[in-house]
All heavy atoms as TSV, in Angstrom:
chain	resi	resn	atom	element	x	y	z
A	1	MET	N	N	-2.190	14.574	7.475
A	1	MET	CA	C	-2.237	13.231	6.895
A	1	MET	C	C	-1.939	13.307	5.391
A	1	MET	O	O	-2.411	14.192	4.703
A	1	MET	CB	C	-3.613	12.612	7.102
A	1	MET	CG	C	-3.989	12.383	8.558
A	1	MET	SD	S	-2.915	11.237	9.414
A	1	MET	CE	C	-3.622	9.693	8.935
A	2	LYS	N	N	-1.165	12.358	4.947
A	2	LYS	CA	C	-0.838	12.245	3.529
A	2	LYS	C	C	-1.549	11.027	2.961
A	2	LYS	O	O	-1.865	10.080	3.687
A	2	LYS	CB	C	0.662	12.054	3.338
A	2	LYS	CG	C	1.483	13.285	3.608
A	2	LYS	CD	C	1.771	13.973	2.310
A	2	LYS	CE	C	2.810	15.070	2.505
A	2	LYS	NZ	N	3.011	15.799	1.287
A	3	LYS	N	N	-1.760	11.059	1.652
A	3	LYS	CA	C	-2.339	9.918	0.955
A	3	LYS	C	C	-1.373	9.485	-0.133
A	3	LYS	O	O	-0.697	10.318	-0.727
A	3	LYS	CB	C	-3.681	10.291	0.327
A	3	LYS	CG	C	-4.749	10.557	1.359
A	3	LYS	CD	C	-6.066	10.894	0.706
A	3	LYS	CE	C	-7.080	11.238	1.784
A	3	LYS	NZ	N	-8.324	11.717	1.239
A	4	VAL	N	N	-1.319	8.193	-0.376
A	4	VAL	CA	C	-0.483	7.668	-1.448
A	4	VAL	C	C	-1.278	6.604	-2.200
A	4	VAL	O	O	-2.058	5.865	-1.612
A	4	VAL	CB	C	0.857	7.092	-0.909
A	4	VAL	CG1	C	0.622	5.938	0.040
A	4	VAL	CG2	C	1.789	6.697	-2.040
A	5	VAL	N	N	-1.081	6.577	-3.513
A	5	VAL	CA	C	-1.677	5.534	-4.350
A	5	VAL	C	C	-0.539	4.846	-5.091
A	5	VAL	O	O	0.254	5.505	-5.776
A	5	VAL	CB	C	-2.694	6.114	-5.354
A	5	VAL	CG1	C	-3.216	5.016	-6.271
A	5	VAL	CG2	C	-3.841	6.789	-4.630
A	6	PHE	N	N	-0.444	3.535	-4.907
A	6	PHE	CA	C	0.552	2.736	-5.607
A	6	PHE	C	C	-0.120	2.032	-6.774
A	6	PHE	O	O	-1.154	1.398	-6.597
A	6	PHE	CB	C	1.149	1.678	-4.678
A	6	PHE	CG	C	1.873	2.242	-3.487
A	6	PHE	CD1	C	1.280	2.218	-2.233
A	6	PHE	CD2	C	3.131	2.788	-3.617
A	6	PHE	CE1	C	1.946	2.724	-1.124
A	6	PHE	CE2	C	3.803	3.302	-2.517
A	6	PHE	CZ	C	3.209	3.277	-1.271
A	7	ASN	N	N	0.461	2.155	-7.968
A	7	ASN	CA	C	-0.006	1.388	-9.117
A	7	ASN	C	C	0.803	0.100	-9.141
A	7	ASN	O	O	2.036	0.121	-9.091
A	7	ASN	CB	C	0.196	2.165	-10.420
A	7	ASN	CG	C	-0.778	3.306	-10.535
A	7	ASN	OD1	O	-1.967	3.122	-10.345
A	7	ASN	ND2	N	-0.289	4.491	-10.825
A	8	MET	N	N	0.075	-1.008	-9.202
A	8	MET	CA	C	0.687	-2.322	-9.092
A	8	MET	C	C	0.427	-3.128	-10.356
A	8	MET	O	O	-0.387	-2.756	-11.184
A	8	MET	CB	C	0.052	-3.074	-7.910
A	8	MET	CG	C	-0.093	-2.283	-6.636
A	8	MET	SD	S	1.430	-2.037	-5.783
A	8	MET	CE	C	1.771	-3.697	-5.262
A	9	GLU	N	N	1.104	-4.275	-10.446
A	9	GLU	CA	C	0.746	-5.248	-11.462
A	9	GLU	C	C	-0.617	-5.816	-11.064
A	9	GLU	O	O	-0.971	-5.782	-9.880
A	9	GLU	CB	C	1.797	-6.352	-11.519
A	9	GLU	CG	C	3.132	-5.863	-12.053
A	9	GLU	CD	C	4.153	-6.978	-12.171
A	9	GLU	OE1	O	3.906	-8.094	-11.660
A	9	GLU	OE2	O	5.210	-6.716	-12.762
A	10	PRO	N	N	-1.387	-6.318	-12.018
A	10	PRO	CA	C	-2.712	-6.857	-11.664
A	10	PRO	C	C	-2.623	-7.951	-10.606
A	10	PRO	O	O	-1.724	-8.782	-10.636
A	10	PRO	CB	C	-3.218	-7.435	-12.994
A	10	PRO	CG	C	-2.445	-6.713	-14.043
A	10	PRO	CD	C	-1.096	-6.405	-13.434
A	11	PHE	N	N	-3.554	-7.912	-9.665
A	11	PHE	CA	C	-3.600	-8.928	-8.618
A	11	PHE	C	C	-4.272	-10.181	-9.167
A	11	PHE	O	O	-5.156	-10.110	-10.012
A	11	PHE	CB	C	-4.375	-8.404	-7.405
A	11	PHE	CG	C	-3.688	-7.255	-6.729
A	11	PHE	CD1	C	-4.208	-5.974	-6.802
A	11	PHE	CD2	C	-2.506	-7.439	-6.035
A	11	PHE	CE1	C	-3.576	-4.902	-6.192
A	11	PHE	CE2	C	-1.864	-6.377	-5.419
A	11	PHE	CZ	C	-2.397	-5.108	-5.497
A	12	THR	N	N	-3.832	-11.326	-8.657
A	12	THR	CA	C	-4.360	-12.589	-9.183
A	12	THR	C	C	-5.224	-13.345	-8.187
A	12	THR	O	O	-5.917	-14.266	-8.569
A	12	THR	CB	C	-3.198	-13.502	-9.629
A	12	THR	OG1	O	-2.306	-13.669	-8.527
A	12	THR	CG2	C	-2.446	-12.883	-10.802
A	13	CYS	N	N	-5.166	-12.959	-6.899
A	13	CYS	CA	C	-5.957	-13.711	-5.925
A	13	CYS	C	C	-6.412	-12.811	-4.778
A	13	CYS	O	O	-5.712	-11.874	-4.411
A	13	CYS	CB	C	-5.151	-14.884	-5.385
A	13	CYS	SG	S	-3.657	-14.377	-4.529
A	14	PRO	N	N	-7.585	-13.092	-4.230
A	14	PRO	CA	C	-8.099	-12.299	-3.110
A	14	PRO	C	C	-7.209	-12.354	-1.874
A	14	PRO	O	O	-7.179	-11.412	-1.096
A	14	PRO	CB	C	-9.466	-12.915	-2.824
A	14	PRO	CG	C	-9.857	-13.579	-4.098
A	14	PRO	CD	C	-8.565	-14.057	-4.715
A	15	SER	N	N	-6.450	-13.437	-1.698
A	15	SER	CA	C	-5.584	-13.515	-0.515
A	15	SER	C	C	-4.461	-12.475	-0.585
A	15	SER	O	O	-3.962	-12.034	0.454
A	15	SER	CB	C	-5.014	-14.920	-0.338
A	15	SER	OG	O	-4.191	-15.271	-1.419
A	16	CYS	N	N	-4.084	-12.059	-1.798
A	16	CYS	CA	C	-3.082	-10.995	-1.962
A	16	CYS	C	C	-3.600	-9.711	-1.317
A	16	CYS	O	O	-2.851	-8.988	-0.660
A	16	CYS	CB	C	-2.823	-10.704	-3.438
A	16	CYS	SG	S	-2.288	-12.100	-4.417
A	17	VAL	N	N	-4.864	-9.438	-1.508
A	17	VAL	CA	C	-5.491	-8.229	-0.977
A	17	VAL	C	C	-5.386	-8.204	0.541
A	17	VAL	O	O	-4.913	-7.226	1.128
A	17	VAL	CB	C	-6.972	-8.149	-1.422
A	17	VAL	CG1	C	-7.686	-7.000	-0.731
A	17	VAL	CG2	C	-7.071	-8.026	-2.935
A	18	LYS	N	N	-5.797	-9.270	1.185
A	18	LYS	CA	C	-5.763	-9.338	2.659
A	18	LYS	C	C	-4.335	-9.258	3.184
A	18	LYS	O	O	-4.069	-8.606	4.191
A	18	LYS	CB	C	-6.421	-10.626	3.154
A	18	LYS	CG	C	-7.915	-10.589	3.052
A	18	LYS	CD	C	-8.470	-9.632	4.095
A	18	LYS	CE	C	-9.931	-9.381	3.887
A	18	LYS	NZ	N	-10.358	-8.061	4.262
A	19	LYS	N	N	-3.413	-9.925	2.511
A	19	LYS	CA	C	-2.017	-9.925	2.941
A	19	LYS	C	C	-1.457	-8.498	2.946
A	19	LYS	O	O	-0.835	-8.074	3.914
A	19	LYS	CB	C	-1.203	-10.821	1.998
A	19	LYS	CG	C	0.222	-11.048	2.414
A	19	LYS	CD	C	0.857	-12.046	1.444
A	19	LYS	CE	C	2.298	-12.319	1.748
A	19	LYS	NZ	N	2.897	-13.226	0.762
A	20	ILE	N	N	-1.698	-7.755	1.880
A	20	ILE	CA	C	-1.200	-6.372	1.783
A	20	ILE	C	C	-1.913	-5.482	2.794
A	20	ILE	O	O	-1.271	-4.740	3.542
A	20	ILE	CB	C	-1.357	-5.824	0.355
A	20	ILE	CG1	C	-0.437	-6.582	-0.606
A	20	ILE	CG2	C	-1.056	-4.325	0.310
A	20	ILE	CD1	C	-0.668	-6.273	-2.069
A	21	GLU	N	N	-3.249	-5.549	2.830
A	21	GLU	CA	C	-4.001	-4.689	3.744
A	21	GLU	C	C	-3.611	-4.922	5.195
A	21	GLU	O	O	-3.373	-3.974	5.938
A	21	GLU	CB	C	-5.508	-4.893	3.559
A	21	GLU	CG	C	-6.045	-4.281	2.295
A	21	GLU	CD	C	-7.548	-4.469	2.101
A	21	GLU	OE1	O	-8.162	-5.316	2.790
A	21	GLU	OE2	O	-8.098	-3.768	1.254
A	22	ASN	N	N	-3.518	-6.185	5.609
A	22	ASN	CA	C	-3.201	-6.497	7.000
A	22	ASN	C	C	-1.790	-6.068	7.378
A	22	ASN	O	O	-1.570	-5.542	8.470
A	22	ASN	CB	C	-3.385	-7.992	7.275
A	22	ASN	CG	C	-4.839	-8.404	7.228
A	22	ASN	OD1	O	-5.740	-7.585	7.354
A	22	ASN	ND2	N	-5.080	-9.686	7.033
A	23	THR	N	N	-0.830	-6.280	6.484
A	23	THR	CA	C	0.563	-5.943	6.788
A	23	THR	C	C	0.780	-4.429	6.821
A	23	THR	O	O	1.393	-3.905	7.752
A	23	THR	CB	C	1.510	-6.600	5.770
A	23	THR	OG1	O	1.260	-8.012	5.750
A	23	THR	CG2	C	2.967	-6.351	6.136
A	24	VAL	N	N	0.281	-3.720	5.823
A	24	VAL	CA	C	0.479	-2.263	5.765
A	24	VAL	C	C	-0.279	-1.575	6.904
A	24	VAL	O	O	0.206	-0.611	7.483
A	24	VAL	CB	C	0.066	-1.696	4.382
A	24	VAL	CG1	C	0.123	-0.179	4.363
A	24	VAL	CG2	C	0.970	-2.271	3.288
A	25	ALA	N	N	-1.446	-2.094	7.274
A	25	ALA	CA	C	-2.237	-1.491	8.351
A	25	ALA	C	C	-1.503	-1.541	9.694
A	25	ALA	O	O	-1.762	-0.715	10.568
A	25	ALA	CB	C	-3.589	-2.187	8.467
A	26	LYS	N	N	-0.578	-2.487	9.862
A	26	LYS	CA	C	0.159	-2.624	11.115
A	26	LYS	C	C	1.297	-1.609	11.252
A	26	LYS	O	O	1.854	-1.461	12.332
A	26	LYS	CB	C	0.733	-4.034	11.235
A	26	LYS	CG	C	-0.330	-5.087	11.451
A	26	LYS	CD	C	0.286	-6.472	11.503
A	26	LYS	CE	C	-0.790	-7.541	11.588
A	26	LYS	NZ	N	-0.263	-8.889	11.456
A	27	ILE	N	N	1.652	-0.926	10.168
A	27	ILE	CA	C	2.739	0.058	10.219
A	27	ILE	C	C	2.280	1.255	11.042
A	27	ILE	O	O	1.194	1.795	10.819
A	27	ILE	CB	C	3.154	0.499	8.798
A	27	ILE	CG1	C	3.685	-0.702	8.008
A	27	ILE	CG2	C	4.203	1.612	8.866
A	27	ILE	CD1	C	3.919	-0.407	6.537
A	28	ASP	N	N	3.117	1.666	11.997
A	28	ASP	CA	C	2.792	2.805	12.855
A	28	ASP	C	C	2.599	4.057	12.005
A	28	ASP	O	O	3.446	4.390	11.176
A	28	ASP	CB	C	3.918	3.030	13.869
A	28	ASP	CG	C	3.543	4.067	14.909
A	28	ASP	OD1	O	2.352	4.130	15.287
A	28	ASP	OD2	O	4.434	4.817	15.344
A	29	GLY	N	N	1.463	4.720	12.174
A	29	GLY	CA	C	1.166	5.935	11.431
A	29	GLY	C	C	0.173	5.737	10.304
A	29	GLY	O	O	-0.384	6.695	9.791
A	30	VAL	N	N	-0.055	4.489	9.897
A	30	VAL	CA	C	-1.019	4.215	8.815
A	30	VAL	C	C	-2.421	4.190	9.409
A	30	VAL	O	O	-2.701	3.442	10.332
A	30	VAL	CB	C	-0.704	2.880	8.112
A	30	VAL	CG1	C	-1.802	2.525	7.108
A	30	VAL	CG2	C	0.645	2.937	7.429
A	31	SER	N	N	-3.301	5.052	8.879
A	31	SER	CA	C	-4.669	5.115	9.403
A	31	SER	C	C	-5.661	4.363	8.523
A	31	SER	O	O	-6.713	3.956	8.988
A	31	SER	CB	C	-5.115	6.569	9.560
A	31	SER	OG	O	-5.128	7.202	8.299
A	32	ASP	N	N	-5.320	4.182	7.239
A	32	ASP	CA	C	-6.247	3.492	6.341
A	32	ASP	C	C	-5.453	2.905	5.185
A	32	ASP	O	O	-4.527	3.537	4.677
A	32	ASP	CB	C	-7.300	4.473	5.817
A	32	ASP	CG	C	-8.359	3.778	4.980
A	32	ASP	OD1	O	-8.861	2.722	5.399
A	32	ASP	OD2	O	-8.677	4.290	3.886
A	33	VAL	N	N	-5.824	1.710	4.767
A	33	VAL	CA	C	-5.223	1.099	3.580
A	33	VAL	C	C	-6.305	0.306	2.865
A	33	VAL	O	O	-7.098	-0.380	3.493
A	33	VAL	CB	C	-3.996	0.217	3.921
A	33	VAL	CG1	C	-4.367	-0.895	4.869
A	33	VAL	CG2	C	-3.352	-0.325	2.672
A	34	LYS	N	N	-6.343	0.447	1.551
A	34	LYS	CA	C	-7.367	-0.233	0.755
A	34	LYS	C	C	-6.725	-0.725	-0.535
A	34	LYS	O	O	-6.097	0.045	-1.255
A	34	LYS	CB	C	-8.500	0.753	0.438
A	34	LYS	CG	C	-9.605	0.180	-0.404
A	34	LYS	CD	C	-10.482	-0.769	0.391
A	34	LYS	CE	C	-11.627	-1.266	-0.463
A	34	LYS	NZ	N	-12.072	-2.580	-0.085
A	35	VAL	N	N	-6.870	-2.005	-0.798
A	35	VAL	CA	C	-6.394	-2.588	-2.049
A	35	VAL	C	C	-7.568	-2.639	-3.014
A	35	VAL	O	O	-8.622	-3.172	-2.680
A	35	VAL	CB	C	-5.815	-4.001	-1.829
A	35	VAL	CG1	C	-5.453	-4.644	-3.162
A	35	VAL	CG2	C	-4.608	-3.939	-0.908
A	36	MET	N	N	-7.383	-2.048	-4.180
A	36	MET	CA	C	-8.411	-2.076	-5.210
A	36	MET	C	C	-8.032	-3.173	-6.211
A	36	MET	O	O	-7.202	-2.948	-7.096
A	36	MET	CB	C	-8.543	-0.696	-5.856
A	36	MET	CG	C	-9.125	0.316	-4.862
A	36	MET	SD	S	-8.754	2.025	-5.253
A	36	MET	CE	C	-7.100	2.159	-4.638
A	37	PHE	N	N	-8.617	-4.336	-5.996
A	37	PHE	CA	C	-8.250	-5.558	-6.722
A	37	PHE	C	C	-8.352	-5.382	-8.236
A	37	PHE	O	O	-7.427	-5.696	-8.967
A	37	PHE	CB	C	-9.158	-6.710	-6.260
A	37	PHE	CG	C	-8.784	-8.048	-6.820
A	37	PHE	CD1	C	-7.803	-8.821	-6.217
A	37	PHE	CD2	C	-9.417	-8.543	-7.950
A	37	PHE	CE1	C	-7.454	-10.069	-6.723
A	37	PHE	CE2	C	-9.073	-9.779	-8.460
A	37	PHE	CZ	C	-8.089	-10.542	-7.846
A	38	ASN	N	N	-9.472	-4.865	-8.710
A	38	ASN	CA	C	-9.712	-4.786	-10.155
A	38	ASN	C	C	-8.824	-3.779	-10.868
A	38	ASN	O	O	-8.452	-3.984	-12.019
A	38	ASN	CB	C	-11.186	-4.480	-10.444
A	38	ASN	CG	C	-12.081	-5.634	-10.050
A	38	ASN	OD1	O	-11.674	-6.790	-10.117
A	38	ASN	ND2	N	-13.289	-5.339	-9.619
A	39	SER	N	N	-8.474	-2.687	-10.197
A	39	SER	CA	C	-7.647	-1.659	-10.857
A	39	SER	C	C	-6.161	-1.833	-10.563
A	39	SER	O	O	-5.337	-1.108	-11.108
A	39	SER	CB	C	-8.107	-0.262	-10.438
A	39	SER	OG	O	-7.917	-0.070	-9.050
A	40	GLY	N	N	-5.808	-2.783	-9.707
A	40	GLY	CA	C	-4.405	-3.020	-9.405
A	40	GLY	C	C	-3.748	-1.862	-8.669
A	40	GLY	O	O	-2.613	-1.498	-8.964
A	41	ARG	N	N	-4.473	-1.293	-7.720
A	41	ARG	CA	C	-3.938	-0.162	-6.957
A	41	ARG	C	C	-4.043	-0.418	-5.465
A	41	ARG	O	O	-4.920	-1.142	-5.011
A	41	ARG	CB	C	-4.707	1.116	-7.287
A	41	ARG	CG	C	-4.472	1.586	-8.695
A	41	ARG	CD	C	-5.162	2.885	-8.962
A	41	ARG	NE	N	-4.856	3.286	-10.329
A	41	ARG	CZ	C	-5.372	4.335	-10.907
A	41	ARG	NH1	N	-6.211	5.108	-10.259
A	41	ARG	NH2	N	-5.043	4.635	-12.134
A	42	VAL	N	N	-3.156	0.235	-4.729
A	42	VAL	CA	C	-3.197	0.216	-3.272
A	42	VAL	C	C	-3.228	1.673	-2.833
A	42	VAL	O	O	-2.362	2.456	-3.208
A	42	VAL	CB	C	-1.964	-0.487	-2.661
A	42	VAL	CG1	C	-2.016	-0.416	-1.140
A	42	VAL	CG2	C	-1.880	-1.933	-3.138
A	43	ARG	N	N	-4.240	2.024	-2.043
A	43	ARG	CA	C	-4.373	3.396	-1.541
A	43	ARG	C	C	-4.178	3.367	-0.031
A	43	ARG	O	O	-4.745	2.511	0.652
A	43	ARG	CB	C	-5.760	3.942	-1.885
A	43	ARG	CG	C	-5.942	5.410	-1.499
A	43	ARG	CD	C	-7.320	5.919	-1.893
A	43	ARG	NE	N	-8.345	5.181	-1.158
A	43	ARG	CZ	C	-9.457	4.697	-1.692
A	43	ARG	NH1	N	-9.734	4.859	-2.957
A	43	ARG	NH2	N	-10.332	4.041	-0.952
A	44	ALA	N	N	-3.371	4.289	0.481
A	44	ALA	CA	C	-3.128	4.334	1.921
A	44	ALA	C	C	-3.111	5.776	2.407
A	44	ALA	O	O	-2.748	6.686	1.668
A	44	ALA	CB	C	-1.810	3.656	2.260
A	45	GLU	N	N	-3.515	5.945	3.651
A	45	GLU	CA	C	-3.459	7.252	4.308
A	45	GLU	C	C	-2.564	7.079	5.527
A	45	GLU	O	O	-2.691	6.100	6.261
A	45	GLU	CB	C	-4.861	7.687	4.726
A	45	GLU	CG	C	-4.934	9.132	5.157
A	45	GLU	CD	C	-6.365	9.605	5.325
A	45	GLU	OE1	O	-7.219	9.254	4.478
A	45	GLU	OE2	O	-6.627	10.323	6.298
A	46	PHE	N	N	-1.628	8.037	5.701
A	46	PHE	CA	C	-0.659	7.879	6.784
A	46	PHE	C	C	-0.252	9.223	7.376
A	46	PHE	O	O	-0.399	10.270	6.748
A	46	PHE	CB	C	0.580	7.126	6.276
A	46	PHE	CG	C	1.323	7.831	5.160
A	46	PHE	CD1	C	2.400	8.660	5.443
A	46	PHE	CD2	C	0.944	7.670	3.841
A	46	PHE	CE1	C	3.084	9.315	4.424
A	46	PHE	CE2	C	1.619	8.315	2.816
A	46	PHE	CZ	C	2.692	9.144	3.111
A	47	ASP	N	N	0.269	9.161	8.593
A	47	ASP	CA	C	0.776	10.327	9.307
A	47	ASP	C	C	2.249	10.463	8.938
A	47	ASP	O	O	3.062	9.602	9.287
A	47	ASP	CB	C	0.608	10.112	10.811
A	47	ASP	CG	C	1.105	11.273	11.640
A	47	ASP	OD1	O	1.847	12.135	11.119
A	47	ASP	OD2	O	0.763	11.323	12.835
A	48	GLU	N	N	2.583	11.530	8.228
A	48	GLU	CA	C	3.953	11.675	7.726
A	48	GLU	C	C	4.984	11.917	8.831
A	48	GLU	O	O	6.182	11.814	8.579
A	48	GLU	CB	C	4.029	12.775	6.668
A	48	GLU	CG	C	3.648	14.153	7.164
A	48	GLU	CD	C	3.591	15.170	6.038
A	48	GLU	OE1	O	4.447	15.125	5.152
A	48	GLU	OE2	O	2.671	15.997	6.058
A	49	SER	N	N	4.547	12.183	10.047
A	49	SER	CA	C	5.506	12.330	11.144
A	49	SER	C	C	5.924	10.966	11.701
A	49	SER	O	O	6.885	10.873	12.460
A	49	SER	CB	C	4.920	13.201	12.259
A	49	SER	OG	O	3.863	12.525	12.910
A	50	LYS	N	N	5.210	9.898	11.312
A	50	LYS	CA	C	5.518	8.559	11.818
A	50	LYS	C	C	6.072	7.619	10.748
A	50	LYS	O	O	6.789	6.684	11.058
A	50	LYS	CB	C	4.269	7.936	12.439
A	50	LYS	CG	C	3.795	8.679	13.674
A	50	LYS	CD	C	2.610	8.001	14.291
A	50	LYS	CE	C	2.184	8.756	15.549
A	50	LYS	NZ	N	1.018	8.143	16.171
A	51	THR	N	N	5.706	7.830	9.491
A	51	THR	CA	C	6.182	6.970	8.401
A	51	THR	C	C	6.124	7.759	7.104
A	51	THR	O	O	5.685	8.907	7.089
A	51	THR	CB	C	5.340	5.668	8.316
A	51	THR	OG1	O	5.996	4.757	7.418
A	51	THR	CG2	C	3.918	5.919	7.856
A	52	ASP	N	N	6.563	7.154	6.015
A	52	ASP	CA	C	6.487	7.833	4.721
A	52	ASP	C	C	6.121	6.836	3.618
A	52	ASP	O	O	6.065	5.635	3.847
A	52	ASP	CB	C	7.792	8.569	4.400
A	52	ASP	CG	C	9.003	7.649	4.314
A	52	ASP	OD1	O	8.822	6.424	4.134
A	52	ASP	OD2	O	10.133	8.149	4.419
A	53	ALA	N	N	5.881	7.376	2.437
A	53	ALA	CA	C	5.438	6.544	1.318
A	53	ALA	C	C	6.486	5.509	0.935
A	53	ALA	O	O	6.152	4.389	0.547
A	53	ALA	CB	C	5.086	7.423	0.120
A	54	ASP	N	N	7.760	5.861	1.066
A	54	ASP	CA	C	8.822	4.908	0.724
A	54	ASP	C	C	8.808	3.692	1.645
A	54	ASP	O	O	9.054	2.571	1.204
A	54	ASP	CB	C	10.196	5.594	0.791
A	54	ASP	CG	C	10.376	6.624	-0.322
A	54	ASP	OD1	O	9.692	6.518	-1.355
A	54	ASP	OD2	O	11.210	7.533	-0.147
A	55	ALA	N	N	8.524	3.908	2.928
A	55	ALA	CA	C	8.454	2.787	3.873
A	55	ALA	C	C	7.280	1.868	3.526
A	55	ALA	O	O	7.408	0.640	3.597
A	55	ALA	CB	C	8.304	3.307	5.293
A	56	LEU	N	N	6.152	2.465	3.134
A	56	LEU	CA	C	4.993	1.650	2.744
A	56	LEU	C	C	5.319	0.861	1.478
A	56	LEU	O	O	5.004	-0.328	1.373
A	56	LEU	CB	C	3.763	2.531	2.522
A	56	LEU	CG	C	3.325	3.423	3.686
A	56	LEU	CD1	C	2.020	4.108	3.345
A	56	LEU	CD2	C	3.212	2.658	4.976
A	57	GLU	N	N	5.963	1.542	0.525
A	57	GLU	CA	C	6.322	0.881	-0.731
A	57	GLU	C	C	7.269	-0.293	-0.479
A	57	GLU	O	O	7.061	-1.383	-1.014
A	57	GLU	CB	C	6.981	1.883	-1.682
A	57	GLU	CG	C	7.406	1.267	-3.000
A	57	GLU	CD	C	8.023	2.254	-3.965
A	57	GLU	OE1	O	8.110	3.468	-3.643
A	57	GLU	OE2	O	8.417	1.822	-5.057
A	58	SER	N	N	8.284	-0.098	0.352
A	58	SER	CA	C	9.239	-1.182	0.589
A	58	SER	C	C	8.569	-2.368	1.293
A	58	SER	O	O	8.924	-3.522	1.041
A	58	SER	CB	C	10.452	-0.687	1.378
A	58	SER	OG	O	10.100	-0.312	2.679
A	59	THR	N	N	7.590	-2.093	2.146
A	59	THR	CA	C	6.852	-3.177	2.796
A	59	THR	C	C	6.081	-4.003	1.771
A	59	THR	O	O	6.111	-5.234	1.805
A	59	THR	CB	C	5.882	-2.601	3.851
A	59	THR	OG1	O	6.642	-1.923	4.847
A	59	THR	CG2	C	5.057	-3.700	4.499
A	60	ILE	N	N	5.410	-3.331	0.849
A	60	ILE	CA	C	4.650	-4.023	-0.197
A	60	ILE	C	C	5.584	-4.840	-1.088
A	60	ILE	O	O	5.300	-5.990	-1.420
A	60	ILE	CB	C	3.824	-3.012	-1.027
A	60	ILE	CG1	C	2.740	-2.378	-0.144
A	60	ILE	CG2	C	3.200	-3.687	-2.249
A	60	ILE	CD1	C	2.045	-1.181	-0.769
A	61	VAL	N	N	6.722	-4.262	-1.454
A	61	VAL	CA	C	7.689	-4.965	-2.300
A	61	VAL	C	C	8.248	-6.191	-1.570
A	61	VAL	O	O	8.402	-7.259	-2.172
A	61	VAL	CB	C	8.822	-4.007	-2.750
A	61	VAL	CG1	C	9.958	-4.765	-3.421
A	61	VAL	CG2	C	8.259	-2.944	-3.692
A	62	ARG	N	N	8.537	-6.064	-0.266
A	62	ARG	CA	C	9.042	-7.192	0.519
A	62	ARG	C	C	8.034	-8.340	0.566
A	62	ARG	O	O	8.412	-9.507	0.700
A	62	ARG	CB	C	9.408	-6.760	1.938
A	62	ARG	CG	C	10.875	-6.426	2.078
A	62	ARG	CD	C	11.268	-6.136	3.503
A	62	ARG	NE	N	10.816	-4.781	3.828
A	62	ARG	CZ	C	10.116	-4.451	4.911
A	62	ARG	NH1	N	9.800	-5.337	5.809
A	62	ARG	NH2	N	9.743	-3.216	5.115
A	63	LEU	N	N	6.752	-8.013	0.471
A	63	LEU	CA	C	5.714	-9.059	0.437
A	63	LEU	C	C	5.684	-9.784	-0.910
A	63	LEU	O	O	5.011	-10.798	-1.055
A	63	LEU	CB	C	4.337	-8.442	0.715
A	63	LEU	CG	C	4.085	-7.971	2.144
A	63	LEU	CD1	C	2.759	-7.225	2.218
A	63	LEU	CD2	C	4.092	-9.137	3.114
A	64	GLY	N	N	6.387	-9.228	-1.908
A	64	GLY	CA	C	6.472	-9.877	-3.208
A	64	GLY	C	C	5.605	-9.261	-4.287
A	64	GLY	O	O	5.346	-9.896	-5.310
A	65	TYR	N	N	5.178	-8.013	-4.078
A	65	TYR	CA	C	4.315	-7.348	-5.059
A	65	TYR	C	C	5.021	-6.098	-5.594
A	65	TYR	O	O	5.157	-5.111	-4.886
A	65	TYR	CB	C	2.978	-6.957	-4.418
A	65	TYR	CG	C	2.285	-8.150	-3.804
A	65	TYR	CD1	C	2.325	-8.374	-2.434
A	65	TYR	CD2	C	1.622	-9.075	-4.597
A	65	TYR	CE1	C	1.721	-9.478	-1.866
A	65	TYR	CE2	C	1.011	-10.188	-4.039
A	65	TYR	CZ	C	1.062	-10.384	-2.677
A	65	TYR	OH	O	0.460	-11.487	-2.128
A	66	PRO	N	N	5.479	-6.140	-6.850
A	66	PRO	CA	C	6.199	-4.992	-7.410
A	66	PRO	C	C	5.310	-3.754	-7.530
A	66	PRO	O	O	4.158	-3.842	-7.947
A	66	PRO	CB	C	6.621	-5.464	-8.803
A	66	PRO	CG	C	6.417	-6.938	-8.821
A	66	PRO	CD	C	5.392	-7.261	-7.779
A	67	VAL	N	N	5.863	-2.610	-7.148
A	67	VAL	CA	C	5.170	-1.326	-7.287
A	67	VAL	C	C	5.659	-0.697	-8.588
A	67	VAL	O	O	6.856	-0.493	-8.782
A	67	VAL	CB	C	5.475	-0.408	-6.081
A	67	VAL	CG1	C	4.884	0.976	-6.310
A	67	VAL	CG2	C	4.937	-1.022	-4.796
A	68	LEU	N	N	4.721	-0.386	-9.489
A	68	LEU	CA	C	5.088	0.203	-10.770
A	68	LEU	C	C	5.277	1.719	-10.659
A	68	LEU	O	O	6.162	2.275	-11.303
A	68	LEU	CB	C	4.022	-0.128	-11.827
A	68	LEU	CG	C	3.755	-1.621	-12.038
A	68	LEU	CD1	C	2.635	-1.812	-13.053
A	68	LEU	CD2	C	5.005	-2.342	-12.483
A	69	SER	N	N	4.434	2.371	-9.875
A	69	SER	CA	C	4.557	3.822	-9.663
A	69	SER	C	C	3.767	4.202	-8.420
A	69	SER	O	O	2.963	3.426	-7.929
A	69	SER	CB	C	4.037	4.602	-10.876
A	69	SER	OG	O	2.630	4.422	-11.025
A	70	LYS	N	N	4.030	5.427	-7.934
A	70	LYS	CA	C	3.277	5.913	-6.771
A	70	LYS	C	C	3.012	7.391	-6.933
A	70	LYS	O	O	3.764	8.118	-7.591
A	70	LYS	CB	C	4.023	5.633	-5.475
A	70	LYS	CG	C	5.251	6.479	-5.260
A	70	LYS	CD	C	5.910	6.136	-3.941
A	70	LYS	CE	C	7.216	6.871	-3.824
A	70	LYS	NZ	N	8.250	6.144	-3.167
A	71	LYS	N	N	1.910	7.829	-6.320
A	71	LYS	CA	C	1.543	9.244	-6.330
A	71	LYS	C	C	1.164	9.625	-4.911
A	71	LYS	O	O	0.260	9.051	-4.321
A	71	LYS	CB	C	0.367	9.479	-7.278
A	71	LYS	CG	C	-0.043	10.936	-7.361
A	71	LYS	CD	C	-1.216	11.142	-8.296
A	71	LYS	CE	C	-1.611	12.596	-8.306
A	71	LYS	NZ	N	-2.859	12.803	-9.047
A	72	VAL	N	N	1.888	10.597	-4.364
A	72	VAL	CA	C	1.641	11.060	-2.989
A	72	VAL	C	C	0.929	12.400	-3.043
A	72	VAL	O	O	1.281	13.273	-3.827
A	72	VAL	CB	C	2.979	11.204	-2.220
A	72	VAL	CG1	C	2.716	11.650	-0.790
A	72	VAL	CG2	C	3.765	9.912	-2.254
A	73	SER	N	N	-0.095	12.546	-2.207
A	73	SER	CA	C	-0.801	13.834	-2.140
A	73	SER	C	C	-1.098	14.184	-0.698
A	73	SER	O	O	-1.008	13.370	0.189
A	73	SER	CB	C	-2.093	13.777	-2.948
A	73	SER	OG	O	-2.925	12.741	-2.500
């Protein structure tokens, strides 16, 4: 399992959190996703044989939330 943390622009509403968490959680291979509202970060854990950090990032961007940077571990 790999982990990724996306640094985002500050979130402005709690509905943004649910929208990102619900959408990213549906991606095959994602086992956990958590939006940290106050720090403007999204943390996800995924199976690298089923998806990758770039696919998660593009999903978040398609929802309308720019990703400033990411760190995969």
